[in-house]
C-alpha positions as CSV (number, residue, x, y, z in Angstrom):
1,M,-8.6,-2.9,16.2
2,A,-9.9,-6.2,17.6
3,I,-11.3,-8.7,15.0
4,S,-13.9,-11.3,16.1
5,I,-13.5,-15.0,15.4
6,R,-16.4,-14.9,13.0
7,A,-14.7,-12.0,11.0
8,K,-11.4,-14.0,11.1
9,M,-13.1,-17.2,9.8
10,I,-14.7,-15.2,6.9
11,L,-11.5,-13.2,6.3
12,F,-9.0,-16.0,6.5
13,I,-11.0,-18.9,5.3
14,G,-14.0,-17.7,3.3
15,L,-12.4,-14.9,1.3
16,P,-9.1,-17.0,0.4
17,A,-11.3,-19.9,-0.6
18,M,-13.5,-17.6,-2.6
19,T,-10.5,-16.0,-4.2
20,I,-9.0,-19.4,-5.1
21,F,-12.4,-20.6,-6.2
22,M,-12.8,-17.5,-8.6
23,A,-9.2,-17.7,-9.7
24,V,-9.6,-21.2,-10.9
25,L,-12.9,-20.4,-12.4
26,F,-11.5,-17.5,-14.4
27,W,-8.6,-19.6,-15.4
28,L,-10.8,-22.4,-16.6
29,L,-13.0,-19.8,-18.4
30,G,-9.9,-18.3,-20.0
31,F,-8.8,-21.7,-21.2
32,A,-12.2,-22.6,-22.4
33,E,-12.4,-19.3,-24.2
34,Q,-9.0,-20.0,-25.8
35,Q,-10.1,-23.5,-26.9
36,A,-13.4,-22.0,-28.2
37,R,-11.6,-19.4,-30.2
38,L,-9.3,-22.0,-31.6
39,M,-12.2,-24.3,-32.5
40,H,-14.0,-21.3,-34.1
41,Q,-11.0,-20.4,-36.1
42,A,-10.4,-23.9,-37.3
43,E,-14.1,-24.1,-38.3
44,M,-13.9,-20.8,-40.1
45,A,-10.8,-21.8,-42.0
46,E,-12.4,-25.0,-43.1
47,E,-15.6,-23.0,-44.1
48,A,-13.4,-20.4,-46.0
49,A,-11.6,-23.3,-47.9
50,A,-15.1,-24.8,-48.7
51,V,-16.5,-21.5,-49.8
52,A,-13.4,-20.9,-51.9
53,E,-13.8,-24.3,-53.5
54,Q,-17.5,-23.6,-54.3
55,F,-16.6,-20.1,-55.6
56,D,-14.1,-21.6,-57.8
57,E,-16.6,-24.0,-59.0
58,Y,-19.2,-21.2,-59.5
59,I,-16.9,-19.2,-61.7
60,G,-15.5,-22.3,-63.3
61,K,-19.0,-22.9,-64.9
62,A,-18.7,-19.5,-66.5
63,A,-15.3,-20.6,-67.8
64,Q,-16.8,-23.8,-69.2
65,V,-19.1,-21.7,-71.5
66,A,-16.0,-20.2,-73.0
67,D,-14.2,-23.4,-73.3
68,I,-17.2,-25.1,-75.0
69,T,-17.5,-22.2,-77.4
70,A,-13.8,-22.5,-78.4
71,R,-14.2,-26.2,-79.1
72,F,-17.3,-25.6,-81.1
73,I,-15.7,-23.0,-83.3
74,K,-12.8,-25.4,-83.9
75,L,-15.4,-27.9,-85.1
76,V,-17.5,-25.5,-87.1
77,P,-15.0,-22.8,-88.2
78,D,-17.2,-21.3,-91.0
79,L,-19.7,-19.2,-89.1
80,Q,-21.7,-16.3,-90.3
81,D,-21.9,-13.0,-88.4
82,E,-25.6,-13.7,-87.5
83,E,-24.5,-17.2,-86.1
84,I,-21.8,-15.8,-84.1
85,Y,-24.0,-13.2,-82.4
86,G,-26.5,-16.0,-81.8
87,I,-23.9,-18.1,-80.0
88,L,-22.8,-15.2,-77.9
89,K,-26.4,-14.4,-77.0
90,G,-26.9,-18.0,-76.0
91,N,-23.8,-17.7,-73.8
92,V,-25.0,-14.5,-72.0
93,G,-28.8,-14.6,-72.0
94,P,-29.7,-17.7,-69.8
95,N,-26.6,-17.5,-67.7
96,R,-26.6,-14.8,-64.8
97,R,-23.0,-15.5,-64.0
98,I,-21.9,-14.1,-67.4
99,Y,-22.4,-10.3,-68.0
100,G,-21.0,-10.4,-71.6
101,A,-19.3,-12.7,-74.2
102,A,-17.1,-12.0,-77.1
103,M,-15.2,-13.6,-80.0
104,A,-12.1,-11.7,-81.2
105,F,-10.7,-13.0,-84.5
106,E,-7.1,-12.8,-85.6
107,P,-7.1,-10.0,-88.3
108,G,-7.1,-11.5,-91.8
109,T,-8.6,-14.9,-90.8
110,Y,-12.2,-14.0,-90.7
111,K,-12.6,-10.8,-92.5
112,E,-10.6,-9.6,-95.4
113,G,-7.7,-7.3,-94.8
114,N,-6.5,-6.5,-91.2
115,R,-9.6,-4.8,-89.8
116,L,-10.4,-5.8,-86.2
117,F,-13.5,-7.9,-85.7
118,S,-14.7,-8.9,-82.3
119,P,-18.4,-9.4,-82.0
120,Y,-19.6,-8.7,-78.4
121,V,-23.0,-9.3,-76.6
122,Y,-23.5,-8.0,-73.0
123,E,-26.4,-7.3,-70.7
124,D,-28.0,-3.8,-70.7
125,K,-28.3,-2.9,-67.0
126,A,-30.9,-0.4,-67.7
127,G,-33.2,-3.4,-68.6
128,G,-33.0,-3.1,-72.4
129,G,-32.0,-6.7,-72.8
130,L,-28.9,-7.8,-74.6
131,V,-26.7,-5.4,-76.6
132,E,-24.8,-6.3,-79.6
133,M,-21.7,-4.5,-80.8
134,D,-18.3,-5.0,-82.5
135,I,-15.2,-4.0,-80.6
136,N,-13.2,-2.7,-83.5
137,E,-10.5,0.0,-83.9
138,Q,-13.2,2.7,-83.2
139,V,-13.8,1.2,-79.7
140,Y,-10.2,0.4,-78.7
141,D,-7.2,-1.4,-80.2
142,W,-7.1,-4.6,-78.3
143,Y,-4.9,-6.2,-80.9
144,R,-1.9,-3.8,-80.5
145,D,-2.4,-2.5,-77.1
146,E,-1.1,-5.0,-74.5
147,Q,-3.2,-3.7,-71.6
148,W,-6.1,-5.8,-73.0
149,Q,-5.1,-9.1,-71.4
150,W,-8.1,-10.9,-72.6
151,W,-6.5,-11.0,-76.1
152,H,-2.8,-11.2,-75.4
153,L,-2.6,-13.6,-72.6
154,P,-4.5,-16.5,-74.1
155,K,-2.8,-15.9,-77.4
156,Q,0.7,-16.1,-75.7
157,R,-0.1,-19.1,-73.5
158,Q,-2.3,-20.9,-75.9
159,E,-4.6,-21.8,-72.9
160,G,-7.5,-20.3,-71.1
161,V,-6.8,-17.6,-68.6
162,W,-8.4,-15.2,-66.2
163,T,-7.4,-11.6,-66.6
164,D,-6.8,-9.1,-63.9
165,P,-9.8,-7.1,-63.0
166,Y,-10.3,-4.1,-65.2
167,F,-12.8,-1.4,-66.3
168,D,-14.0,-2.2,-69.8
169,E,-14.3,1.3,-71.1
170,G,-16.0,1.7,-74.6
171,A,-17.5,-1.9,-74.4
172,G,-19.0,-3.4,-71.4
173,N,-18.3,-0.2,-69.4
174,I,-18.2,-1.8,-66.0
175,L,-15.8,-3.4,-63.6
176,M,-15.2,-6.8,-64.7
177,V,-13.0,-9.8,-65.0
178,T,-12.7,-11.9,-68.2
179,Y,-12.0,-15.5,-68.8
180,A,-10.5,-15.9,-72.4
181,V,-9.8,-19.1,-74.4
182,P,-7.9,-19.4,-77.6
183,F,-9.6,-21.3,-80.5
184,Q,-8.3,-22.8,-83.7
185,R,-9.7,-22.4,-87.2
186,N,-8.5,-24.5,-90.0
187,G,-5.6,-25.8,-87.8
188,A,-4.3,-22.4,-87.0
189,F,-4.8,-19.8,-84.2
190,G,-8.0,-18.1,-85.1
191,G,-8.6,-15.9,-82.1
192,V,-10.2,-16.0,-78.6
193,T,-13.6,-16.3,-77.1
194,T,-14.5,-14.7,-73.8
195,V,-16.9,-14.5,-71.1
196,D,-17.1,-11.4,-68.7
197,I,-18.1,-11.5,-65.0
198,D,-19.6,-8.4,-63.4
199,L,-17.6,-7.7,-60.2
200,E,-20.2,-5.5,-58.6
201,R,-22.8,-8.3,-58.9
202,L,-20.4,-11.0,-57.9
203,G,-21.1,-10.8,-54.2
204,E,-24.8,-11.0,-54.8
205,D,-24.4,-14.0,-57.1
206,V,-22.0,-15.8,-54.6
207,N,-24.4,-15.2,-51.7
208,K,-27.3,-16.7,-53.7
209,A,-25.2,-19.6,-54.9
210,I,-23.6,-20.2,-51.5
211,P,-26.0,-19.4,-48.7
212,G,-24.6,-18.3,-45.4
213,V,-21.2,-17.2,-46.7
214,G,-21.6,-13.9,-44.8
215,D,-19.3,-10.8,-45.2
216,F,-16.3,-11.5,-47.4
217,V,-13.7,-9.9,-49.8
218,I,-11.8,-11.3,-52.7
219,L,-8.2,-10.1,-53.1
220,G,-6.2,-10.3,-56.2
221,P,-2.5,-11.6,-56.2
222,D,-1.3,-8.0,-55.6
223,G,-3.8,-7.4,-52.8
224,R,-6.2,-5.4,-54.8
225,F,-9.9,-5.8,-54.0
226,I,-11.6,-8.0,-56.6
227,Y,-14.8,-7.8,-54.6
228,S,-15.9,-5.8,-51.5
229,K,-19.2,-4.7,-50.2
230,D,-17.8,-1.2,-50.4
231,K,-18.0,-0.8,-54.2
232,E,-15.5,2.1,-54.1
233,M,-12.8,-0.2,-52.9
234,I,-13.0,-2.5,-55.9
235,L,-9.9,-2.2,-58.2
236,A,-9.3,1.3,-56.7
237,H,-7.5,0.1,-53.5
238,S,-5.6,-2.7,-52.2
239,I,-5.5,-4.2,-48.7
240,F,-2.2,-2.6,-48.1
241,D,-3.8,0.9,-48.7
242,V,-6.1,0.1,-45.8
243,L,-3.1,-0.8,-43.7
244,D,-1.4,2.4,-44.4
245,A,-4.6,4.4,-43.9
246,R,-5.4,2.8,-40.5
247,K,-1.7,2.9,-39.4
248,N,-1.7,-0.8,-38.4
249,P,1.6,-2.1,-37.1
250,S,4.1,-4.1,-39.2
251,S,3.0,-7.3,-37.6
252,A,-0.4,-6.8,-39.1
253,E,1.2,-6.3,-42.5
254,A,3.1,-9.6,-42.1
255,M,-0.2,-11.4,-41.3
256,V,-2.0,-9.7,-44.4
257,R,0.8,-11.0,-46.5
258,R,0.0,-14.5,-45.4
259,L,-3.4,-14.1,-47.0
260,L,-1.8,-13.7,-50.3
261,E,0.7,-16.6,-50.3
262,G,-1.8,-19.1,-51.7
263,G,-2.4,-21.0,-48.6
264,S,-5.5,-21.2,-46.3
265,G,-6.0,-20.6,-42.6
266,E,-7.0,-17.7,-40.4
267,V,-5.5,-14.6,-39.0
268,T,-6.8,-12.1,-36.5
269,V,-6.1,-8.5,-37.2
270,E,-7.6,-5.5,-35.3
271,D,-9.2,-2.6,-37.0
272,L,-8.4,-3.7,-40.5
273,L,-11.6,-4.3,-42.6
274,D,-13.9,-3.9,-39.5
275,Q,-13.7,-2.2,-36.1
276,G,-12.1,-4.2,-33.4
277,P,-10.4,-7.6,-33.7
278,V,-11.6,-9.5,-36.8
279,I,-10.8,-13.1,-37.7
280,H,-9.9,-13.3,-41.3
281,A,-10.5,-16.8,-42.6
282,Y,-8.9,-17.2,-46.1
283,A,-8.4,-19.8,-48.8
284,P,-7.2,-19.5,-52.4
285,I,-9.3,-19.7,-55.6
286,P,-7.0,-21.8,-57.7
287,S,-8.5,-21.1,-61.1
288,T,-8.1,-17.3,-60.8
289,G,-5.1,-16.9,-58.4
290,W,-7.4,-14.9,-56.1
291,T,-7.9,-15.2,-52.4
292,F,-11.2,-15.5,-50.7
293,V,-11.2,-13.9,-47.3
294,A,-14.3,-14.3,-45.0
295,L,-14.6,-11.7,-42.3
296,H,-15.8,-12.7,-38.8
297,P,-15.7,-10.1,-36.1
298,E,-14.4,-11.6,-32.9
299,K,-17.1,-10.1,-30.8
300,T,-19.7,-11.9,-33.1
301,V,-17.9,-15.2,-33.1
302,M,-17.4,-15.3,-29.4
303,A,-20.8,-13.7,-28.5
304,E,-22.5,-16.9,-27.6
305,F,-19.5,-18.2,-25.5
306,R,-19.4,-14.8,-23.6
307,K,-23.0,-15.0,-22.9
308,R,-22.7,-18.4,-21.4
309,R,-19.6,-17.3,-19.7
310,A,-21.6,-14.5,-18.0
311,M,-24.1,-17.0,-16.9
312,V,-21.5,-19.4,-15.6
313,I,-19.8,-16.4,-13.6
314,G,-23.1,-15.3,-12.2
315,G,-23.9,-18.9,-11.1
316,F,-20.6,-19.4,-9.5
317,A,-20.8,-16.0,-7.9
318,G,-24.1,-16.9,-6.4
319,A,-22.6,-20.2,-5.2
320,G,-19.8,-18.2,-3.6
321,V,-22.2,-15.8,-1.9
322,L,-24.1,-18.8,-0.7
323,M,-20.9,-20.4,0.7
324,L,-19.9,-17.1,2.5
325,M,-23.4,-16.9,4.0
326,T,-23.1,-20.6,5.1
327,L,-19.7,-19.9,6.5
328,F,-21.1,-16.8,8.3
329,F,-23.9,-19.0,9.8
330,M,-21.5,-21.8,10.8
331,S,-19.0,-19.3,12.2
332,G,-21.7,-18.1,14.6
333,K,-22.0,-21.6,15.9
334,V,-18.3,-21.5,16.7
335,A,-18.0,-17.9,17.8
336,G,-21.1,-17.9,20.1
337,P,-19.6,-20.4,22.7
338,I,-16.3,-18.6,22.6
339,R,-18.1,-15.2,23.1
340,R,-20.0,-16.7,26.1
341,L,-16.8,-18.0,27.5
342,R,-15.1,-14.7,27.1
343,E,-18.0,-12.9,28.9
344,Q,-17.8,-15.4,31.8
345,V,-14.0,-15.0,32.0
346,L,-14.4,-11.2,32.1
347,R,-17.0,-11.5,34.8
348,V,-14.9,-13.8,37.0
349,A,-11.9,-11.5,36.4
350,E,-14.0,-8.5,37.8
351,G,-14.9,-10.7,40.7
352,D,-18.5,-11.0,39.7
353,G,-19.7,-14.5,40.5
354,E,-18.4,-18.0,39.7
355,F,-17.5,-19.5,36.4
356,Q,-20.6,-21.6,35.2
357,V,-19.1,-24.6,33.4
358,S,-22.6,-26.0,33.1
359,D,-23.2,-23.4,30.3
360,F,-20.8,-25.4,28.0
361,T,-22.1,-28.8,27.3
362,S,-20.3,-29.4,24.0
363,R,-17.6,-32.1,23.9
364,D,-15.4,-30.3,21.5
365,E,-12.4,-28.0,22.1
366,I,-14.6,-25.2,23.5
367,G,-16.1,-27.5,26.1
368,E,-12.7,-28.7,27.2
369,L,-11.4,-25.2,27.4
370,A,-14.3,-24.2,29.6
371,K,-13.7,-27.2,31.9
372,A,-9.9,-26.3,32.0
373,F,-10.8,-22.7,32.9
374,A,-13.0,-23.9,35.7
375,D,-10.3,-26.0,37.1
376,L,-7.9,-23.1,36.7
377,Q,-10.2,-20.8,38.6
378,E,-10.4,-23.2,41.4
379,K,-6.6,-23.5,41.6
380,V,-6.1,-19.8,41.3
381,R,-8.6,-19.2,44.2
382,D,-6.7,-21.7,46.4
383,R,-3.5,-20.0,45.5
384,E,-4.9,-16.6,46.2
385,V,-6.0,-17.7,49.6
386,R,-2.5,-19.0,50.3
387,L,-0.9,-15.9,48.9
388,E,-3.2,-13.6,51.0
389,T,-2.5,-15.6,54.2
390,A,1.2,-15.4,53.5
391,R,0.9,-11.7,52.6
392,E,-0.9,-11.0,55.8
393,R,1.6,-12.8,57.8
394,T,4.5,-11.1,56.1
395,L,2.9,-7.7,56.4
396,S,2.2,-8.2,60.1
397,E,5.8,-9.3,60.6
398,L,7.0,-6.3,58.7
399,L,4.9,-3.9,60.7
400,E,5.7,-5.3,64.1
401,S,9.5,-5.4,63.2
402,A,9.6,-1.7,62.4
403,P,11.3,0.5,64.9
404,D,8.6,3.3,64.4
405,A,5.0,3.4,64.8
406,M,3.2,2.5,61.5
407,A,-0.4,2.6,60.3
408,V,-2.1,1.6,57.1
409,V,-4.9,4.1,56.1
410,D,-7.4,4.0,53.3
411,R,-8.4,6.9,51.0
412,E,-11.2,8.0,53.4
413,G,-8.5,8.3,56.1
414,R,-9.8,5.3,58.1
415,I,-7.2,3.2,59.9
416,R,-7.0,-0.3,58.5
417,R,-4.1,-1.7,60.7
418,I,-1.4,-0.6,63.1
419,N,1.6,-2.1,64.8
420,E,2.5,-2.5,68.4
421,K,4.7,0.6,68.4
422,M,1.6,2.7,67.5
423,E,-0.3,1.2,70.4
424,E,2.6,2.2,72.8
425,M,3.0,5.6,71.3
426,F,-0.6,6.7,71.4
427,G,-1.9,4.3,74.1
428,F,-4.9,3.1,72.1
429,S,-5.3,-0.6,71.3
430,R,-5.9,-1.9,67.8
431,M,-9.5,-2.5,68.4
432,Q,-10.0,1.0,69.5
433,V,-8.6,2.8,66.5
434,T,-9.2,0.4,63.7
435,G,-11.8,1.9,61.4
436,D,-11.5,5.3,62.9
437,S,-10.0,8.3,61.2
438,I,-6.3,8.9,61.5
439,L,-7.2,12.6,62.2
440,R,-8.5,11.4,65.6
441,L,-4.9,11.2,66.6
442,L,-4.3,14.9,65.9
443,P,-5.0,17.4,68.7
444,E,-8.0,19.6,68.4
445,G,-7.5,23.3,67.7
446,E,-4.2,22.8,65.9
447,A,-3.3,24.6,62.7
448,S,-5.1,23.2,59.8
449,E,-2.1,23.2,57.4
450,G,-0.8,20.0,58.6
451,P,-4.0,18.0,58.8
452,G,-5.4,19.5,55.5
453,R,-2.3,18.4,53.6
454,L,-2.5,14.9,55.2
455,S,-6.2,14.5,54.2
456,T,-5.3,15.6,50.6
457,L,-2.6,13.0,50.3
458,L,-4.8,10.3,51.8
459,R,-7.5,10.9,49.3
460,D,-5.0,10.4,46.4
461,P,-2.0,8.3,47.5
462,A,-0.6,8.6,43.9
463,Q,0.4,12.1,44.7
464,I,2.6,11.1,47.5
465,G,6.3,11.8,46.5
466,G,9.3,9.7,47.3
467,A,10.2,11.6,50.6
468,T,6.9,13.1,51.8
469,T,7.3,14.1,55.5
470,M,5.5,16.6,57.7
471,G,5.6,17.7,61.3
472,L,2.5,17.5,63.3
473,Q,1.1,17.3,66.8
474,G,0.0,13.8,68.0
475,M,-2.7,13.2,70.7
476,R,-2.2,10.4,73.2
477,K,-5.1,8.5,74.8
478,G,-4.9,10.7,77.9
479,G,-5.2,13.9,75.9
480,D,-1.5,14.8,76.0
481,A,-0.2,16.4,72.8
482,F,3.3,15.7,71.7
483,P,5.4,16.5,68.5
484,V,5.5,13.9,65.8
485,E,7.1,13.5,62.4
486,I,5.0,11.7,59.8
487,G,6.4,10.1,56.7
488,M,4.0,8.7,53.9
489,A,4.2,6.3,51.1
490,P,1.6,4.8,48.8
491,F,0.7,1.1,49.6
492,H,-1.1,-1.5,47.5
493,E,-3.9,-3.5,49.2
494,P,-6.2,-5.9,47.5
495,E,-8.9,-3.4,48.0
496,G,-6.9,-0.7,46.1
497,L,-4.2,1.9,46.7
498,M,-3.8,3.1,50.1
499,S,-1.2,5.0,52.4
500,V,1.3,3.8,54.9
501,I,2.2,6.3,57.5
502,V,5.3,6.2,59.7
503,I,5.0,8.2,62.9
504,R,8.1,9.2,65.0
505,D,7.8,10.7,68.5
506,M,9.8,14.0,68.3
507,T,9.6,14.8,72.0
508,Q,13.3,13.8,72.8
509,R,14.4,15.5,69.5
510,E,12.7,18.7,70.5
511,E,14.2,18.7,74.0
512,A,17.7,18.1,72.5
513,R,17.2,20.9,70.1
514,R,16.1,23.3,72.9
515,Q,19.3,22.2,74.9
516,V,21.5,22.9,71.9
517,E,20.0,26.3,71.3
518,A,20.6,27.2,74.9
519,A,24.1,26.1,74.8
520,A,24.7,28.1,71.7
521,H,23.1,31.1,73.4
522,A,25.4,30.7,76.3
523,K,28.4,30.4,74.2
524,S,27.5,33.5,72.3
525,E,27.1,35.5,75.5
526,F,30.5,34.2,76.8
527,L,32.3,35.1,73.5
528,A,30.8,38.6,73.8
529,H,31.8,39.1,77.5
530,M,35.3,37.6,76.7
531,S,35.9,39.8,73.7
532,H,35.0,42.9,75.6
533,E,37.4,42.1,78.5
534,I,40.2,41.2,76.0
535,R,39.6,44.4,73.8
536,T,40.2,46.7,76.8
537,P,43.8,46.0,77.6
538,L,44.5,45.2,74.0
539,N,43.4,48.6,72.9
540,A,45.6,50.1,75.6
541,I,48.6,48.1,74.3
542,I,47.9,49.2,70.7
543,G,47.5,52.9,71.9
544,F,50.8,53.0,73.9
545,S,52.7,51.3,71.1
546,Q,51.4,54.0,68.6
547,L,52.6,56.7,71.1
548,L,56.0,55.1,71.4
549,G,56.3,54.9,67.6
550,R,55.9,58.6,67.5
551,D,59.0,59.1,69.8
552,D,61.9,60.5,67.8
553,T,64.5,59.6,70.5
554,L,64.1,55.8,69.9
555,D,66.7,54.0,67.9
556,E,65.8,51.9,64.9
557,D,65.8,48.6,66.6
558,T,63.6,49.8,69.4
559,R,61.2,51.5,66.8
560,R,61.0,48.2,64.9
561,T,60.2,46.4,68.1
562,V,57.4,48.9,68.9
563,R,56.0,48.4,65.3
564,T,55.9,44.7,65.8
565,I,54.0,45.1,69.2
566,E,51.4,47.4,67.3
567,R,51.0,44.8,64.5
568,S,50.7,41.9,66.9
569,G,48.1,43.8,68.8
570,N,46.1,44.5,65.7
571,H,46.4,40.9,64.6
572,L,45.1,39.7,68.1
573,L,42.3,42.1,67.6
574,T,41.5,40.7,64.3
575,L,41.4,37.1,65.7
576,I,38.9,38.3,68.3
577,N,36.8,39.7,65.6
578,D,37.1,36.4,63.7
579,I,35.9,34.6,66.8
580,L,32.9,36.7,67.0
581,E,32.3,36.2,63.3
582,M,32.2,32.3,63.9
583,S,29.3,33.0,66.2
584,K,27.6,34.9,63.5
585,I,28.2,31.9,61.2
586,E,26.4,29.6,63.7
587,A,23.5,32.1,63.9
588,G,23.3,32.4,60.1
589,Q,24.0,36.2,60.3
590,L,27.5,36.3,58.6
591,T,27.9,38.9,55.8
592,M,30.7,38.3,53.2
593,N,32.7,41.2,51.8
594,K,34.9,40.9,48.8
595,E,38.2,43.0,49.2
596,S,41.6,43.1,47.6
597,I,44.6,42.1,49.9
598,S,48.4,42.3,49.7
599,L,49.8,38.9,49.9
600,R,53.3,40.3,50.1
601,G,52.3,42.6,53.0
602,I,50.7,39.7,54.9
603,A,53.9,37.7,54.6
604,E,56.0,40.6,55.8
605,D,53.8,40.9,58.9
606,M,54.3,37.1,59.6
607,R,58.1,37.5,59.3
608,E,58.1,40.4,61.7
609,M,56.0,38.5,64.4
610,M,57.6,35.2,63.9
611,G,61.2,36.3,63.4
612,L,62.0,37.0,67.1
613,K,60.8,33.6,68.2
614,A,62.8,31.9,65.4
615,R,66.0,33.8,66.5
616,Q,65.5,32.8,70.1
617,K,65.5,29.1,68.9
618,G,68.5,29.6,66.8
619,L,66.5,29.7,63.5
620,Q,66.6,32.0,60.7
621,F,63.2,33.1,59.2
622,E,63.5,34.3,55.6
623,L,61.1,35.2,52.9
624,E,61.5,34.6,49.1
625,W,58.9,35.7,46.5
626,D,58.6,36.2,42.9
627,E,59.0,39.7,41.7
628,V,55.5,39.7,40.2
629,L,54.0,39.6,43.7
């Protein structure tokens, strides 16, 4: 399939340039996307660290309430029950961060005996204000049961500590985390004072205190959810449970463990806390040992970039289409003159007019090519004239040097040229027969098979075989008919395929053939008469030898001689018959018969006939043969 210059320019210039252009564009966009992602990740990591710091400060203010209370008790150890509850109400009431506050006294230091005494004030979620109660043995045994970290850890460490999240069943009855501080009374350990934080309300409080923090979770040191917007996840599950449930690969687990190592940064994990790839920006909360994790779905983070990327791709695609359109237009400027040049070349090749170099006025390569082609056409024309002249001269010499009459005939049967032998044979001059039908040289009234076949071959010279000959009757100028043999072959002329006809006068050959046939007939008659004359005495000799062979008075030698005479006569008769068979061979009337012969018998006959002559010359004629014969 031919491809135009315009198509090639678009295919081999425009499309590769467009491909390279788009490849570079997509590489740059990919690089820009990677850089944008790294920038966003760094920003989110910094934001997570800042939020974690603010969160630490946020809950640190709640812890300060407990610290101040502990110092106050140390300074004013002798407090009444009403004063204690008043202090606790003051800690809880105006402070939304604090859900509840308690003072737990070492048994025997505040009340007589070992009775547990822990005044506790907490917020009634039903809207009933503050509730007072004493967490004593009837509620739960926080003194002896070590699961209650808010008592045992500060007592053991003698410093303020944050407990692990827990459900305060029997007292606050919510999911909470407690900050507990030991206090001194009269120079000795007197107990602990606490503040409780509602974990379910923690997210709301953080969002209000730190605007724009977005979706986040808080993980404990063991990976348990301290806070999640899904309330059912708090304390009940860890992030490793989510990994197992969603069948994340081990590489995801390794990245999750990085969250809990106490550092800050970001990791991208797919289908963990949200659908699709999510950037987890994390930072530690030092005071509690927790980890703050901000969740940023990658599709949200990169949405603005991808929107702009689509705009850039659209713009560049439009520019590429515009470039192809420009190339299409410019290629027409180049292909147009080439197309006109091609049309003129084809027209000149078909012999239709001259090459018009004036149609090409440009001074570029196409204009130079047009001028070069015009020069080439002129040189080719001159060369064709010289070649045609040389061809005509060579053809004329070839025709004139031929020993036979020759004529060149076109497809309509018109004579185009003849040689001198043709003029001599038919008596017509070249001027008289050139342009006439070759069938004019055939006698009228002859059988149509020869002329009909000749006309068929003349109309289609391609059908002429390698040795196409035919016998016809020629017609001389005076009207005399004579036998001719015609040979034909295809012949290429500038006007197209024609036929060359070689004509031989068969008059002398026909006369020679008639003489040969007459001589053969005379020979056949002579042989017939001769064989008749020879057969008559030969039959007499054979007959008398047969009669003598029946005479019983003859001795054996005489009888053998008589048999030899008989066999020789028969042999001579066979030779006469063979001579007659040769005449049949010449006439094409010989009939072959297949018979069995005795080679040994033939040899015996030869010995009998040749033995006498051999003995007369002093020779001995003997036969030796194999027993299988």
